[in-house]
N, C-alpha and C positions, 0 to 999 in steps of 0.2 A: 504494500500500500504506500502510495506516494502522497506527501503533504502538498496541498495547493498553496497554502499560505506559509511562507517562510519568513515574513517580516516580523520583527519583535512588536510588542503591543504599542510601544510609544511611537511607532511609525504608522500606526493605523489611524483612520479618520474617526471612527465611532468612539473610542475612549476619550479623545480630546473634545469631541462634541458634547459628550455626557459631562465631562469635567467643566466645560465652559459655561453650562447653564447655572450651576450653583455659584461658580466664581463670579459671573456677571451680577448675580444678586448680592453677593458680598461687596463688590465694588460700588454698586448703586446704593447700598445701605450706608457704606462709609462716606460716600459723597453727600448723602442726605444729612448725615450727622455733621459733616463739615459745614454745610450750608446753614444748618440750624445754629451752629456755634458762632458763625460769622455775622448773623443778622439778629435784630431784636424784634420783639413782638410789639409792633407799633399800633396794633389795633386797640390796645388798652391804654387809656390816657389817665395817668395818675397825677394827683396834685399833692400839695403839702399835707392836706388833711385826709387823704385817702381817696380811692376810686369811688366808693359809695357816696361820700359827701359831695364830690364833684358832680356826680350824676344827679343827686338830689337838687343841687343848686341849679343845674341845667333845666331840670323838670319844673322847678319853681319859677325860673325866669320865663320859660315857655308858657306856663300857666298864667303868669302875670300879663304877658303879651296878649294872650287870648282874652283875658278880662278887659284889658285896655283897648282891644280890637286894633292892635298895631299891625299895619301892613306896610311893606316897603317895596318900592320899585327901584331896582339897581340897574344902572346902565353902565356898560363897559365899552369904551371906545378902543378898538384894537390898534388903531394907528397911533394915537397919543398915549394909550395905556391909562387914561383918566377914568376913575370910577366915581360915579355920582349916585347918591341914594336919596330918594324922596320918601319921607316917612309920613304916613297918614294914620291918625288915631282920633277916636272920639273923646277920649278922656286923658290924653297925655298932657299933664300939667307942666312939669318942668322939662325943658328940652336940654339934653346934655350938650356940652361943647364939642365932644368928640364921640364917634362911634367906632367900633371895631368890625371890620369885614374880613371874614376868614374863608378861605377855600381849603378844605381838608380832603386829602386824597383818601379813598376808601381803604387802601392797603398800605401805603408807604408814607410815613410821617415826614420823611425828608423832602417830599414834594409839596407839603403844605405851604400856603402863603397867607400872610396877614397884612392888612393895610389899615392904617388909622385914618379915618375920615373926619375932617374938620368942618364945622358949621360954616356954610358959605353965605346963603341967602335964602329967600323964599321963592318958590316957583310962581307962575302966573295965577294959580289957584290959592295961593297963600300957604301952601304946605312947605315945611322946612326942608332944606336940601343940605346934604353933607357931601364933601368932595375929597378925594384922595388920589393916589397915583401908584400903579403897579410898577415895579422894576422890570418885570417880564410877565406876560400873561401866560399861564399854563394852558396846556391842551389836554383834552380827555375829560373824564367824568370826575366831578368833585362834589362835596357837600358844601353848600354856601350857608354861612351864618352871619347875620348882622345883629350886633348886640350893643347894649348900652351898659357896659360894666357887668355887674351881676344883677342889674335891675330887670331887664327884659331882653328877650332874644327871639328872633324869627329865623326860620331856616327853609331851605329848598335844595333840590338837586340841580346842579349846574353842569351843562355839557357843551360849553363853549359859545352859547348864544350871547348876543350883545345886550339883551334886555331880559331881566329876570324878576319875576314877582315872588316876593317872600310873604306868604300869608300868615296870619296869626294862628297858632295852634296846629300847624301842619307843615309838611315838607314840600307842598306845592305840586306833588305828582297826583295823578288821577286815581290811584288805588288807595289813597289815604294812609300810606305808611309814614 
């Protein structure tokens, strides 16, 4: 009887194919561990007094904006990078000198941008207007928040449009999230 296969095992295709499958899983697992160690979890925003207290403050500020019926129209000029916000409210007694406008990326905190808007003038309807300036306008999907310190805040989802309505008590999208 004569042997057909005279090559040693390490010169065969199938043993290396079988070894390559678990080896690739080990390499992928180590790569995942390396990526996890190099990045931070930017989805959780912590403050000095803890994550829960920061969330409670945000909820209280949004509830106050709903009670005051605060709505804002934010205009972003892509050529000049000027941001203007017209705020309407039925019960807003004291108008702040500055507002904070934040664009928060859903996944990466290093893409977040914040602009301080200063009180400029009133529009033709007598509504107060605040104006600020972006250094660069981001592209993509962001959460937009306009707030007056810790008093009130309104938010919506921004996807690059030049005009954005931020209603009281909601994010401005149709499904009510």
